[in-house]
KOLROSE-928450 format. One record per residue (C-alpha): x, y, z. Coordinates in steps of 0.001 Angstrom, whole numbers, padded with zeros to 6 digits. Each point is the difference from the previous one (the first is absolute). Example, Ala and Ser with C-alpha at 12.3 -4.5 7.8 and 13.67 -1.06 7.14 Angstrom:
<nodes>
+---------+---------+---------+
:      xx :      yy :      zz :
+---------+---------+---------+
:  012300 : -004500 :  007800 :
:  001370 :  003440 : -000660 :
+---------+---------+---------+
</nodes>
This chain:
<nodes>
+---------+---------+---------+
:      xx :      yy :      zz :
+---------+---------+---------+
: -023359 :  023995 :  029000 :
: -000024 : -003321 : -001073 :
:  002083 : -002970 :  000999 :
:  002269 : -001848 : -002429 :
: -001035 : -003504 : -000431 :
:  002456 : -002973 : -000027 :
:  001210 :  000354 : -003675 :
:  000370 :  003622 :  000321 :
:  002036 : -000018 :  003266 :
:  002287 : -002906 : -001564 :
:  000889 :  002376 : -002988 :
:  001018 :  002616 :  002530 :
:  002176 : -002164 :  002175 :
:  001341 : -002030 : -002820 :
:  001582 :  003406 : -001650 :
:  003910 :  000013 :  000733 :
:  002967 :  001736 : -001469 :
:  000252 : -002279 : -002893 :
: -003587 : -000868 : -000467 :
: -002590 :  002851 : -000709 :
: -003527 : -000694 :  000111 :
: -001348 :  002525 : -002218 :
: -001657 : -000942 : -003345 :
:  000287 :  002087 : -003066 :
: -002732 :  000878 : -002633 :
:  001284 :  001691 : -003158 :
: -002270 :  001670 : -002462 :
:  001403 :  001014 : -003436 :
: -002077 :  003068 : -001415 :
:  000270 :  000320 : -003594 :
: -000735 :  003962 : -001577 :
:  001146 : -000557 : -003296 :
: -003636 :  000406 : -000985 :
: -001722 :  002032 :  002856 :
: -001323 :  002918 : -000845 :
:  000741 :  002415 :  003037 :
:  003213 :  000761 :  002366 :
:  001213 : -002683 :  002291 :
:  003001 :  000162 :  002610 :
:  000758 : -000041 :  003492 :
: -002429 :  002467 :  001187 :
: -002536 : -001284 : -001768 :
:  000348 : -003533 :  001624 :
:  000534 :  001932 :  003339 :
: -003583 :  001864 : -000252 :
: -001550 : -003142 : -001250 :
:  001249 : -002289 :  003175 :
: -000779 :  002620 :  002544 :
: -003553 :  000272 : -001506 :
: -000258 : -003749 :  000396 :
:  001608 : -000397 :  003562 :
: -003575 : -000346 :  001822 :
: -000427 : -003012 : -001939 :
:  003177 : -001496 :  000702 :
: -000406 : -000965 :  003547 :
:  003286 : -001868 :  000884 :
:  002299 :  002751 : -001283 :
: -001078 :  002063 :  002725 :
:  000725 : -002669 :  002833 :
:  002999 :  000389 :  002366 :
:  001274 : -002936 :  002140 :
: -000392 :  000254 :  003633 :
:  002239 : -002279 :  002329 :
: -001546 : -001494 :  003113 :
:  001859 :  001005 :  003311 :
:  002442 : -002798 :  001114 :
: -000970 : -001690 : -003517 :
: -003049 : -001740 :  001909 :
: -001892 : -000476 : -003118 :
:  000492 :  000429 : -003631 :
: -000065 :  003447 : -001158 :
: -003246 :  002167 : -001038 :
: -000734 :  002394 : -002957 :
: -000659 :  003678 :  000695 :
: -002574 :  000765 : -002474 :
: -000674 :  003380 : -002072 :
:  003364 :  001073 :  000493 :
:  001549 :  003234 : -001733 :
:  002069 : -000839 : -003008 :
:  002995 :  002458 : -001043 :
: -000246 : -000259 : -003601 :
:  003498 :  001941 : -000302 :
:  001264 : -003275 :  001627 :
: -001790 : -003000 : -001361 :
: -000082 :  001281 : -003718 :
:  003443 :  000176 : -001605 :
:  001457 :  000389 : -003234 :
:  002685 : -002255 : -001753 :
:  001617 :  000190 : -003147 :
:  000453 : -003064 : -002323 :
:  003431 : -000329 : -001646 :
:  000212 :  000446 : -003879 :
: -000917 : -001343 : -002288 :
: -003139 : -000683 :  002472 :
: -001010 : -003527 : -001032 :
: -001117 : -003165 :  001942 :
:  003409 : -000482 :  001556 :
:  000599 :  003213 :  001035 :
: -003599 :  000182 :  001660 :
:  001051 : -003262 :  001708 :
:  002871 :  001199 :  001418 :
: -001805 :  002914 :  001693 :
: -002299 : -002333 :  001157 :
:  002598 : -001910 :  001502 :
:  001161 :  002708 :  001889 :
: -003237 :  001279 :  001199 :
: -000459 : -003324 :  001608 :
:  003597 : -000317 :  001714 :
: -001266 :  002540 :  002768 :
: -002192 : -000807 :  002777 :
: -002850 :  002347 :  001104 :
: -000083 :  002344 :  002666 :
: -002379 : -001596 :  003078 :
: -000215 :  003568 :  001291 :
: -002130 :  000967 : -002836 :
: -002935 : -001660 : -002278 :
:  001648 : -003065 : -001573 :
:  000050 :  001075 : -003511 :
:  001618 :  002199 : -002708 :
: -000652 :  000560 : -003496 :
:  003096 :  000541 : -002484 :
: -000949 :  001753 : -003182 :
:  002204 : -000792 : -002585 :
:  001105 :  002225 : -002965 :
:  002312 : -000440 : -002665 :
: -001767 : -003033 : -001809 :
:  000035 : -000604 : -003615 :
: -003055 :  000915 : -002256 :
: -001886 :  002118 :  001989 :
: -000483 : -002081 :  003104 :
:  000357 :  000504 :  003719 :
: -000134 : -002829 :  002807 :
: -001223 :  000373 :  003673 :
:  001739 : -002391 :  002323 :
: -002185 : -000630 :  002930 :
:  001877 : -001399 :  003217 :
: -002500 : -001049 :  002644 :
:  000528 : -002040 :  003065 :
: -001459 : -003572 : -000578 :
: -001613 :  000243 :  003652 :
: -002524 :  002606 : -001830 :
: -001052 : -002263 : -002812 :
:  000270 : -003426 : -001614 :
: -000254 : -000361 : -003802 :
: -004006 : -000229 :  000035 :
:  000044 :  003278 :  002331 :
:  002653 :  001913 : -002215 :
: -001986 : -000751 : -002993 :
: -003027 :  001457 :  001346 :
:  002070 :  002997 :  001372 :
:  001517 :  000415 : -003607 :
: -003485 :  000030 : -001543 :
: -000725 :  002956 :  002322 :
:  002871 :  001904 : -000667 :
: -000832 : -000140 : -003861 :
: -002592 :  001202 : -001834 :
: -001795 : -002957 : -001700 :
: -001850 :  000186 : -003266 :
: -003601 :  001376 :  000927 :
:  000841 : -000069 :  003543 :
: -001224 :  003147 :  001926 :
:  002439 :  000952 :  002691 :
: -000801 :  002347 :  003306 :
:  002964 :  002422 : -000081 :
:  000979 :  002260 :  003227 :
:  002698 :  001110 :  002400 :
:  000267 : -002689 :  002602 :
: -001041 :  001058 :  003489 :
:  002555 : -000476 :  002963 :
: -001454 : -001477 :  003175 :
:  003399 : -002133 :  001074 :
:  000553 : -000024 :  004144 :
:  002150 : -002480 :  001467 :
: -001569 : -001710 :  003280 :
:  002145 :  000140 :  003291 :
:  001853 : -003047 :  001178 :
: -002731 : -001004 :  002636 :
: -002314 : -000170 : -002723 :
:  001999 : -002156 : -002181 :
:  000902 : -002432 :  002834 :
: -003541 : -000107 :  000726 :
: -001039 : -001270 : -003289 :
:  003068 : -002476 : -000275 :
: -001383 : -001498 :  003246 :
: -003368 : -000401 : -001370 :
:  001096 : -001249 : -003248 :
:  002395 : -002653 :  001737 :
: -002857 : -000968 :  002240 :
: -002081 : -000658 : -003269 :
:  002772 : -002003 : -001728 :
:  000461 : -002421 :  003193 :
: -003828 : -000781 : -000274 :
:  000698 : -001027 : -004111 :
:  003278 : -001902 :  000868 :
: -001609 : -003685 :  000794 :
: -002284 :  000179 : -003182 :
:  003136 :  000885 : -001934 :
:  002211 : -002514 :  001240 :
: -003138 : -002753 : -000518 :
: -000268 :  001083 : -003776 :
:  004196 : -000128 : -000557 :
: -000031 : -003625 :  001795 :
: -002978 : -001019 : -002118 :
:  001085 :  001752 : -002975 :
:  003490 : -001799 :  000038 :
: -001446 : -003058 :  000237 :
: -002214 : -000040 : -002870 :
:  003029 :  000936 : -002057 :
:  001929 : -002660 :  001061 :
: -002828 : -002543 : -000558 :
: -000767 :  001430 : -003545 :
:  003777 :  000146 : -000821 :
:  000367 : -003712 :  000657 :
: -003094 : -000688 : -002299 :
:  001620 :  001959 : -002882 :
:  003365 : -001610 :  000496 :
:  003096 :  001021 : -001306 :
:  000853 :  001686 : -003232 :
:  003920 : -000037 : -000970 :
: -000650 :  003035 : -002179 :
: -001078 :  002482 :  002715 :
:  002010 :  001295 :  002704 :
: -000093 : -001359 :  003575 :
: -001513 :  002470 :  002566 :
:  002865 :  001942 :  001816 :
:  002866 : -001485 : -002107 :
:  000670 :  003371 : -002191 :
:  003107 : -001044 : -001934 :
:  003090 :  002497 :  000324 :
:  000130 :  002026 : -003358 :
:  002092 :  003403 : -001030 :
: -002914 :  001882 :  000894 :
:  000012 : -000938 :  003527 :
:  002097 :  001780 :  002507 :
:  000142 :  002676 :  002428 :
: -001686 :  003309 : -001437 :
:  001650 :  003040 : -000594 :
: -001325 :  003451 :  000735 :
:  000121 :  000987 : -003569 :
: -002954 : -000628 : -002137 :
:  000194 : -000568 : -004131 :
: -003448 :  000240 : -002100 :
: -000647 : -001577 : -003667 :
: -003282 :  000348 : -001817 :
: -001725 : -001733 : -003206 :
: -003327 :  000133 : -001416 :
: -002203 : -002414 : -001828 :
: -003212 :  000263 : -001841 :
: -002867 : -001501 :  002271 :
: -001742 : -001577 : -003194 :
:  003268 : -002244 : -000764 :
: -000011 : -000750 :  003647 :
: -003507 : -001168 :  000261 :
: -000046 : -001838 : -003473 :
:  003154 : -001816 :  001123 :
: -001647 : -000959 :  003141 :
: -002885 : -001475 : -001827 :
:  002121 : -001759 : -002376 :
:  001551 : -002076 :  002884 :
: -003123 : -000147 :  002135 :
:  001484 :  001810 :  002999 :
: -001166 :  003080 :  001730 :
:  001833 :  003341 : -000657 :
:  001419 : -000100 :  003839 :
:  001554 : -003556 : -001020 :
:  001101 :  001403 : -003084 :
:  001847 :  002685 :  001881 :
:  001642 : -002669 :  002270 :
:  000957 : -002114 : -003150 :
:  001555 :  003170 : -001160 :
:  001936 :  000525 :  003060 :
:  001089 : -003872 :  000033 :
:  001218 :  000580 : -003573 :
:  001847 :  003453 :  000564 :
:  001666 : -001296 :  003183 :
:  000996 : -003408 : -001660 :
:  002051 :  002020 : -002515 :
:  001313 :  001878 :  002741 :
:  001048 : -002854 :  001947 :
:  001930 : -001518 : -003210 :
:  001653 :  003287 : -000448 :
:  001209 :  000726 :  003506 :
:  000254 : -003363 :  002048 :
:  000447 : -001997 : -003372 :
: -002796 : -002348 :  000901 :
: -003593 : -000058 :  001008 :
: -000438 : -003659 :  001539 :
: -002740 :  000571 :  002641 :
: -003465 :  001933 :  000034 :
:  000264 :  003031 :  001890 :
: -002935 :  001369 :  002336 :
: -001936 :  003191 : -000549 :
: -001551 :  002199 :  002672 :
: -003228 :  001003 : -001548 :
: -001763 :  002488 :  001935 :
: -004118 : -000636 : -000160 :
: -002620 :  002326 :  000854 :
: -002469 : -001189 :  002835 :
: -002204 :  003234 : -000480 :
: -000920 :  001232 : -003471 :
: -002021 :  002851 :  001062 :
:  000405 :  003593 : -001041 :
:  002041 :  001150 :  002842 :
:  002654 :  002448 : -000591 :
:  002214 : -001103 :  002973 :
:  001648 : -002897 :  002195 :
:  001029 : -003676 : -000682 :
: -002320 : -002540 : -000507 :
:  002374 : -002625 : -001255 :
:  001038 : -003209 :  000326 :
:  002641 : -002118 : -001852 :
:  000601 : -003198 : -002224 :
:  003212 : -001987 : -000181 :
: -000067 : -000806 : -003624 :
:  002328 : -002344 : -001901 :
:  001724 :  001490 : -003214 :
:  001387 : -002970 : -002223 :
:  003157 :  001771 : -001167 :
:  001524 : -003385 : -000509 :
: -002631 : -000797 : -002742 :
:  001156 :  000714 : -003715 :
: -003192 : -000182 : -001800 :
: -002149 :  002962 :  000472 :
: -003511 : -001507 : -000258 :
:  001124 : -002640 :  002767 :
:  001192 :  002874 :  002257 :
: -003377 :  001455 : -000382 :
: -001793 : -003114 :  000741 :
:  002346 : -000483 :  003215 :
: -000901 :  003779 :  000938 :
: -003864 : -000632 : -000243 :
:  000320 : -002995 :  002034 :
:  002431 :  001436 :  002614 :
: -002240 :  002947 :  000163 :
: -003217 : -002168 :  000535 :
:  001500 : -001551 :  002786 :
:  001109 :  003232 :  001894 :
: -003284 :  001793 : -000551 :
: -001623 : -003537 :  001550 :
:  002532 : -000279 :  003076 :
: -001009 :  003912 :  000339 :
: -003601 : -000598 :  000117 :
:  000423 : -003211 :  002388 :
:  002315 :  002334 :  002188 :
: -002429 :  002726 :  000179 :
:  000834 :  003244 : -002303 :
:  000190 :  002343 :  002603 :
:  001859 : -002081 :  002717 :
:  003299 :  001353 : -000660 :
: -001219 :  003568 :  000238 :
: -001877 : -000836 :  003285 :
:  003447 : -001572 :  001232 :
:  001961 :  003363 : -001032 :
: -002241 :  001832 :  002839 :
:  001789 : -001726 :  002751 :
:  003472 :  000996 : -001151 :
:  001823 :  001390 :  003358 :
:  000539 :  003968 : -000857 :
:  002827 :  000280 :  002461 :
:  002326 : -002832 : -001484 :
: -001557 : -000420 : -003655 :
:  002280 :  002728 : -001661 :
:  003319 : -001460 :  001883 :
: -000792 : -003562 : -001441 :
: -000557 :  001529 : -003424 :
:  003188 :  001619 :  000153 :
:  001905 : -002863 :  000647 :
: -002014 : -002041 : -002728 :
:  000866 :  002610 : -002744 :
:  003757 : -000191 :  001138 :
:  000145 : -003802 :  000301 :
:  002560 : -001821 : -002782 :
: -002109 : -003236 :  000249 :
: -001972 : -001078 : -002979 :
: -003822 :  001140 : -000400 :
: -001529 : -003581 : -000091 :
: -003459 :  001220 : -000293 :
:  000101 :  001617 : -003408 :
:  002448 :  001242 : -002958 :
: -001963 :  002697 : -001560 :
: -003180 :  001935 :  000439 :
: -002645 :  000137 : -002954 :
: -003146 :  002248 :  000402 :
: -002629 :  000703 : -002571 :
: -002458 :  002736 :  000378 :
: -002905 :  001019 : -002061 :
:  000284 :  004052 : -000403 :
: -002737 :  002344 : -001250 :
: -001450 : -001331 : -003212 :
: -000728 :  003530 : -001209 :
:  002551 :  002512 : -001098 :
:  000449 :  002515 :  002625 :
:  001372 :  003662 : -000129 :
:  001880 :  002311 :  002192 :
: -001009 :  003737 : -000820 :
: -001485 : -001162 : -003250 :
:  003111 : -001463 : -001068 :
: -000434 : -003954 : -001012 :
:  002085 : -002502 :  002016 :
:  001295 : -002331 : -002463 :
:  001668 : -002456 :  002312 :
: -000148 : -001264 :  003756 :
:  002620 : -002052 :  001682 :
:  000055 : -001222 :  003689 :
:  002778 : -001784 :  002191 :
: -000601 : -001673 :  003418 :
:  002878 : -000476 :  002481 :
:  003048 : -002124 :  000373 :
:  000401 : -003066 :  002846 :
:  002759 : -000937 :  001831 :
:  002366 : -002137 : -002187 :
: -002223 :  000449 : -002816 :
:  000982 :  003261 : -002100 :
: -002290 : -000266 : -003168 :
: -003867 :  001075 : -000007 :
: -001810 : -000755 : -003381 :
: -003206 :  002255 : -000181 :
: -002477 : -000048 : -002759 :
: -002784 :  002795 : -000270 :
: -002515 : -000512 : -002445 :
: -001409 :  003854 : -001261 :
: -002271 :  000681 : -002678 :
:  001606 : -001995 : -003200 :
:  003556 : -000734 :  001422 :
:  001353 : -002335 :  002602 :
:  002931 :  001831 :  001574 :
:  002841 : -001714 :  001538 :
:  002331 :  001385 :  002737 :
:  002951 : -001797 :  001282 :
:  001339 :  001302 :  003484 :
:  003272 : -000976 :  001612 :
:  003218 :  001154 :  001293 :
:  003390 :  000657 : -001417 :
:  001704 : -003389 :  000644 :
: -002289 : -002325 : -001836 :
:  000364 :  000878 : -003514 :
:  002683 :  001240 : -002188 :
: -002654 :  002030 : -001861 :
: -003367 : -000092 :  001220 :
: -001440 :  000255 : -003126 :
:  000953 : -003700 : -000755 :
: -003143 : -000743 :  002198 :
: -002458 :  001653 : -001959 :
:  001518 : -000889 : -003297 :
: -000021 : -003558 :  001159 :
: -003602 :  000180 :  001187 :
: -001027 :  001560 : -003363 :
:  002019 : -002879 : -001944 :
: -001916 : -002663 :  002074 :
: -003367 :  001669 : -001131 :
:  000789 : -000127 : -003600 :
:  001138 : -003814 :  000868 :
: -003342 : -000946 :  001377 :
: -001789 :  001965 : -003107 :
:  001766 : -002114 : -002199 :
: -001047 : -003099 :  001938 :
: -003574 :  001097 : -000067 :
: -000118 :  000875 : -003657 :
: -001032 :  003608 :  000645 :
:  003511 :  001870 : -000649 :
:  000115 :  001914 : -003706 :
:  002313 : -001153 : -002591 :
:  003384 :  000734 :  000203 :
:  000076 :  002380 : -002577 :
: -002343 :  002067 :  001373 :
:  000811 : -000038 :  003330 :
:  003675 :  001156 : -001019 :
: -000587 :  002311 : -003202 :
:  003030 :  001255 : -001976 :
+---------+---------+---------+
</nodes>
């Protein structure tokens, strides 16, 4: 048994009928040059022999009587592969749009909390001898860092030796008295930690305010807690839409170097450019900078479970037409956000989440999810995760692309998640069915924004070479 930490518990409490808190990991498997048989049964066998390495997939959520504390994970539970592994058919002609449609359908239904909190959907019918595995995993089980490590364990990586065997089963739920006793002991420990937490919060906030006064104001950066209203910000519906795009990682690195920014800053600049185009199309104007919620890891270990994350609030200069100036402003905004984050303490937010009251938090999040008022904290979520650097395989068949999504937030139904994998940078957009006329408007706008940045950095191919006759 293990207690969910504050961030894990928050992701459980914040799940509502219209705001699911599972994430998706999508692996596209290309068997066009694979010398062997591949299909659902091969993948099933591969996964079954790896389950002993994939600890979170054998966790089951256990609630505490009377909600006296955060839930706990019951470990080493039995997994019914007939339930958790499912076959889905991609409509003809089996291209990117058809796969994206199926992914959106998979994302639209919540996970059953009576079972381990994951499903894998094996997608057949893709063109060009391809399959896809759509993994739906509750965010409480794993953040971006843990998911990347978990995925690396699930795949065969080049030159890696993997211990395969059938998983043992040792799952046994404790009694109510044991659960209540453990809850009370943990509460006593939390009570002892509370004075130090309050002191750190007060001191950190005072330091941030002092540093902010030293910097002075900047008219091109968004004010905190003042996210402007846009077409993207409304009550989130329960249905999901998904779109994907992929970029060569070498082009991304060259463009970032040409602009003098980091790859993470380039991702945010691409998001700013794409969102500017979308605002001009849907709202008719882009007059104020947006605020992006950008998750950041507070622990870069080899763990495969849990959430050790915090968040940055980064200004996105969608009101600026010049792409080079947008890149400069994003780098400035990111530097300020990171500095404030360090001054406050990277783990402070997670420590505070540990004190969420289990008895009332779910109802509070349900109210927030239905609230009509604007989300003043953020407009959009943008995240960037470094995925496996080596090309992986399932059952010997190579994985050509990997996509990931995060969760949607109250009043902010657009999540842009970028994962690097081998030699590609893969972009995923998750939203609801009320935001875009076509969710691929978003990925097309992001791809166009990247090409604009390549032109600005002087790294783009000649037009004739880019669009051969």
